[in-house]
C-alpha positions in Angstrom: -4.4 11.7 -13.8 -6.7 13.4 -11.3 -5.4 16.6 -9.8 -5.5 15.1 -6.3 -2.7 12.7 -7.3 -0.4 15.6 -8.2 -1.3 17.3 -4.8 -0.4 14.2 -2.8 2.8 13.8 -4.8 3.7 17.5 -4.0 3.0 17.0 -0.3 5.2 13.9 -0.4 8.0 16.0 -2.0 7.7 18.6 0.8 7.6 16.0 3.5 10.7 14.0 2.2 12.7 17.2 1.7 11.9 18.2 5.2 12.9 14.8 6.6 16.1 14.9 4.6 16.8 18.4 6.0 16.7 17.0 9.6 19.3 14.2 9.0 22.5 16.3 9.0 21.2 18.1 12.1 21.1 15.1 14.4 24.9 14.9 15.1 24.9 18.7 15.7 22.0 18.4 18.1 23.9 15.6 19.9 26.7 18.0 20.5 24.3 20.7 21.6 22.7 18.3 24.2 26.0 16.8 25.2 25.2 13.2 24.2 27.0 10.8 21.9 26.1 9.0 18.6 24.5 6.1 20.4 22.1 8.3 22.3 21.1 10.2 19.2 20.2 7.0 17.3 17.3 6.8 19.7 15.8 9.7 17.7 15.7 7.3 14.7 14.7 4.1 16.4 12.1 5.7 18.6 10.6 7.4 15.6 10.4 4.0 13.8 8.9 2.3 16.8 6.2 4.9 17.1 5.4 4.5 13.4 5.0 0.7 13.8 2.8 0.9 16.9 0.6 3.6 15.3 0.2 1.7 12.0 -1.1 -1.3 13.9 -3.6 0.9 15.7 -4.6 2.8 12.7 -5.9 -0.2 10.8 -9.2 -0.1 12.8 -9.4 3.7 12.6 -9.2 3.6 8.8 -12.4 1.6 8.7 -14.4 4.4 10.5 -12.9 7.7 9.4 -12.4 9.2 5.9 -8.9 9.3 4.6 -8.5 13.0 4.0 -8.9 14.0 7.7 -6.5 11.3 8.8 -3.9 12.6 6.2 -4.3 16.2 7.4 -4.3 15.3 11.1 -1.1 13.2 10.6 0.7 16.0 8.9 -0.4 18.6 11.5 0.5 16.4 14.4 3.9 15.4 13.1 4.6 19.1 12.3 3.6 20.2 15.8 5.7 17.5 17.5 8.7 18.4 15.2 8.5 22.1 16.1 8.4 21.2 19.8 11.4 18.9 19.3 13.3 21.8 17.7 12.4 24.0 20.7 13.4 21.4 23.3 16.1 22.7 25.7 17.3 19.2 26.8 17.9 15.8 25.3 15.0 14.0 27.1 12.4 16.4 25.8 13.8 16.2 22.3 13.6 12.5 22.2 10.0 12.5 23.5 8.8 15.0 20.9 10.8 13.3 18.1 9.4 9.9 19.0 5.8 11.2 19.1 6.3 12.7 15.7 6.4 9.2 14.4 2.7 8.9 15.3 1.8 11.6 12.8 4.2 10.2 10.2 2.4 6.9 10.3 -1.0 8.5 10.0 0.1 10.6 7.0 1.9 7.7 5.3 -0.9 5.1 5.6 -3.7 7.6 4.7 -1.8 8.9 1.6 -1.2 5.4 0.4 -4.8 4.4 0.9 -6.0 7.5 -0.9 -3.6 7.0 -3.8 -4.8 3.4 -4.2 -8.4 4.7 -4.2 -8.1 7.5 -6.7 -5.4 6.1 -9.1 -6.9 5.3 -12.6 -6.6 1.6 -13.2 -4.7 2.1 -16.5 -2.3 4.5 -15.0 -1.6 3.1 -11.5 2.0 2.6 -12.2 2.5 6.2 -13.3 0.6 7.5 -10.3 2.6 5.4 -7.8 5.9 6.2 -9.5 5.0 10.0 -9.4 4.6 9.9 -5.7 7.6 7.6 -5.1 9.7 9.8 -7.5 8.8 12.9 -5.5 9.9 11.2 -2.3 13.2 10.2 -4.0 13.9 13.7 -5.2 13.2 15.0 -1.6 15.5 12.3 -0.2 18.3 13.4 -2.5 18.0 17.2 -2.1 17.0 17.3 1.6 20.3 16.4 3.2 22.2 18.9 1.0 19.8 21.7 2.1 20.0 20.6 5.7 23.8 20.6 5.7 23.8 24.2 4.8 21.1 25.2 7.2 22.5 23.4 10.2 25.6 25.7 10.1 23.3 28.5 11.1 21.6 26.7 13.9 21.2 23.0 14.6 17.6 23.6 15.7 16.6 25.4 12.5 16.1 22.2 10.3 13.5 20.9 12.7 11.7 24.2 12.7 11.6 24.2 8.9 10.5 20.6 8.7 7.7 21.3 11.2 6.4 24.3 9.3 6.6 22.4 6.0 4.5 19.6 7.4 1.9 22.1 8.7 1.8 23.6 5.2 1.2 20.1 3.8 -1.8 19.7 6.2 -3.3 23.0 5.0 -2.8 21.9 1.4 -4.6 18.6 2.2 -7.6 20.4 3.6 -7.7 23.0 0.7 -6.8 21.0 -2.4 -8.1 17.5 -1.5 -11.7 18.6 -0.6 -13.2 16.8 -3.5 -12.0 13.4 -2.1 -12.7 14.2 1.6 -15.4 11.6 1.9 -13.4 8.7 0.4 -12.9 5.8 2.8 -11.4 2.4 2.7 -13.5 -0.4 1.2 -13.9 -3.3 3.7 -16.3 -5.6 2.0 -15.1 -8.5 -0.1 -16.1 -8.5 -3.8 -17.4 -12.1 -3.3 -20.7 -12.9 -1.6 -20.4 -13.6 2.2 -21.6 -17.1 1.5 -18.5 -17.8 -0.5 -16.1 -16.6 2.2 -13.7 -19.1 3.8 -15.3 -21.5 6.2 -14.5 -20.7 9.8 -13.8 -17.0 9.2 -15.5 -15.1 12.0 -15.9 -12.0 9.8 -17.7 -13.3 6.8 -17.8 -10.8 4.0 -15.1 -8.5 5.4 -11.6 -8.3 4.0 -9.1 -10.0 6.3 -5.4 -10.5 6.2 -5.8 -14.3 5.8 -8.1 -13.8 2.9 -5.8 -11.2 1.2 -2.9 -13.6 1.4 -4.7 -16.1 -0.8 -4.1 -13.6 -3.7 -0.7 -14.1 -5.4 -0.7 -10.4 -6.1 -1.0 -9.4 -2.4 1.4 -12.1 -1.3 3.9 -10.6 -3.7 3.3 -7.2 -2.2 4.0 -8.4 1.3 7.2 -10.2 0.2 8.3 -7.1 -1.6 7.8 -4.9 1.4 9.8 -7.3 3.5 12.7 -6.9 1.0 12.2 -3.2 0.9 12.5 -2.9 4.7 15.2 -5.5 5.3 17.4 -5.2 2.2 17.0 -1.9 0.5 16.5 0.2 3.6 18.3 -2.0 6.1 21.3 -3.4 4.4 21.8 -0.9 1.6 21.3 2.2 3.6 22.6 1.2 7.0 25.2 -1.5 6.5 26.8 -0.9 3.1 28.3 2.5 4.0 30.2 0.9 6.8 31.3 -1.9 4.4 32.8 0.6 1.9 34.8 2.2 4.7 36.0 -1.2 5.9 37.5 -2.0 2.5 39.4 1.3 2.4 37.1 3.9 0.9 37.0 7.4 2.3 33.9 9.0 3.9 33.7 11.3 0.9 33.6 8.4 -1.5 30.8 6.8 0.6 28.8 10.0 0.2 29.3 9.9 -3.6 28.2 6.3 -3.8 25.1 7.0 -1.7 24.3 10.0 -3.9 24.6 7.9 -7.1 22.3 5.3 -5.5 19.8 7.9 -4.6 19.8 9.5 -8.1 19.5 6.1 -9.9 16.7 5.2 -7.5 14.8 8.3 -8.7 15.4 7.3 -12.3 14.2 3.8 -11.6 11.1 5.0 -9.8 10.0 7.3 -12.6 10.8 4.9 -15.4 9.1 2.0 -13.7 5.7 3.8 -13.7 5.3 3.9 -17.5 7.0 0.5 -18.0 4.8 -1.4 -15.5 1.6 0.1 -17.0 2.7 -1.1 -20.4 4.5 -4.4 -19.7 3.1 -5.5 -16.4 4.1 -5.3 -12.7 5.6 -8.8 -12.3 8.3 -8.5 -15.1 9.4 -5.1 -13.7 9.6 -6.4 -10.1 11.5 -9.5 -11.2 14.0 -7.4 -13.1 14.5 -5.2 -10.0 15.4 -8.3 -7.9 17.9 -9.4 -10.6 19.5 -5.9 -10.7 19.8 -6.0 -6.9 21.4 -9.4 -6.9 23.9 -8.2 -9.4 24.6 -5.2 -7.3 25.3 -7.1 -4.1 27.4 -9.7 -6.0 29.5 -6.9 -7.4 30.2 -5.5 -4.0 32.3 -8.6 -3.1 34.9 -6.7 -5.1 33.9 -3.4 -3.5 37.5 -2.3 -3.0 37.6 -1.3 -6.7 36.1 2.2 -7.1 34.3 1.6 -10.4 32.8 -1.7 -9.2 31.4 -0.1 -6.1 29.9 2.8 -8.0 28.3 0.4 -10.5 27.0 -1.7 -7.7 25.4 1.2 -5.9 23.9 2.5 -9.1 22.3 -1.0 -9.7 21.0 -1.2 -6.1 19.5 2.3 -6.3 17.8 1.6 -9.7 16.5 -1.7 -8.4 15.1 0.0 -5.2 13.3 2.6 -7.3 11.7 0.0 -9.6 10.8 -2.2 -6.7 9.2 0.7 -4.7 7.1 2.0 -7.6 6.0 -1.4 -8.8 5.0 -2.6 -5.3 2.7 0.3 -4.8 1.0 -0.3 -8.1 0.6 -4.0 -7.2 -1.2 -3.0 -4.0 -3.6 -1.0 -6.0 -4.1 -4.0 -8.3 -4.9 -6.3 -5.4 -8.5 -7.4 -5.0 -9.3 -5.9 -1.6 -6.3 -3.6 -1.9 -8.5 -0.6 -0.9 -9.1 -2.1 2.6 -7.6 -0.8 5.8 -6.1 -4.3 6.4 -4.3 -4.2 3.1 -2.9 -0.7 3.5 -2.0 -1.4 7.2 -0.2 -4.6 6.4 1.7 -2.9 3.6 3.3 -0.4 6.0 3.5 -2.6 9.1 5.5 -5.1 7.1 7.9 -2.5 6.0 8.3 -1.0 9.4 9.0 -4.3 11.1 11.7 -5.3 8.6 13.2 -1.8 8.5 13.8 -2.3 12.3 15.0 -6.0 12.0 17.1 -5.5 8.9 19.8 -3.0 10.2 19.9 -4.7 13.6 20.3 -8.3 12.2 22.7 -7.1 9.5 24.9 -5.4 12.0 25.0 -8.4 14.2 25.9 -10.8 11.4 28.6 -8.4 10.2 30.2 -8.2 13.6 30.0 -12.0 14.3 30.8 -13.4 10.8 32.0 -10.6 8.6 30.5 -8.3 6.0 30.7 -10.8 3.2 28.2 -13.0 5.0 25.7 -10.1 5.0 26.2 -9.6 1.3 25.7 -13.4 0.7 22.5 -13.3 2.9 21.2 -10.4 1.0 21.7 -12.3 -2.3 19.9 -15.4 -0.9 16.9 -13.4 0.3 16.6 -11.5 -3.0 16.8 -14.8 -4.9 14.0 -16.2 -2.7 11.9 -13.1 -3.5 12.7 -13.4 -7.2 11.5 -17.0 -7.2 8.4 -16.1 -5.3 7.6 -13.3 -7.8 8.1 -15.6 -10.8 5.8 -18.3 -9.3 3.2 -15.7 -8.4 3.4 -14.3 -11.9 2.7 -17.7 -13.3 -0.2 -18.2 -11.0 -1.8 -14.9 -12.1 -1.2 -15.7 -15.7 -2.9 -19.1 -15.4 -5.9 -17.5 -13.6 -6.3 -15.0 -16.5 -6.0 -17.8 -19.0 
């Protein structure tokens, strides 16, 4: 694989480690500023909202600016805002800087994805995407452990470290990605403009409506919906509370989440080679099956071994799904366009906001078992959609 893929993967590792380092610092910062848990959750939701708004606006910017400068600028801006958040002497200033750091995060994420899609070798796209996703997973596992030790010294220190790491990533982007500094998104359809859909006011340009005609891209969008709402929303935000509600200790919840994170890294890395060899659709379908089994097992989550097996299955499924979806985006005709990359992350951000909020509401009103049942139903729908799309693609090839 090209050297640049390894560089982007390393930057992703640094960024995810830094993000993980900050997580244990948030409660301590709340105590420092004299605010409660609810107030500190704004640091998370505000960050996510800024990412969503920025991703929408960046779609048009990607058409005009090469990807490397956007990637470097995003890292530098996020790093600067994170440093300022760490230096903030009051809660309001902290929230403002923390929220604005989401703008840089969006720019970095969308540009790195578009660049990976552009430079990944067709025969090794699964390996390339799993390498980056695997690095993110490793950082997600190790970051909180490092942050937990650092926060004992000073609750502001994790933010300072994260900001400096992001700035280092920006420098690495400028120095080691200079060979791909002119790469842009590809906005023209592979078909002649005369063959474009009738009534399209942008004949010959890739549009979201045109992309959705592809069963491959439609599968990508459905997968990102599941990633945001189920794997990020329900698994990460709702299930820890579920384990506590059936009698497990906080320490056990931490063990279960660690097992899920480790199995996710294994699933991510293994899916790269497997999807290149056996195809994306079979791997994605198997991920949904594993997730359905995991959620179904949690109905008996008061048993220790059942809960651990369920979290291992959910983590593995999330890793396979994440790696395979990125490769499917690269496989999509028109996948190198700004619209495709923008829709990829906008979909995730929207459902990452909706998933935890809706899941929490359902849990409060109807009980946690309804959330588990809803997750199984949604995953079953995604599985059926994937199998139908797989058949459509197979018929097209035949």
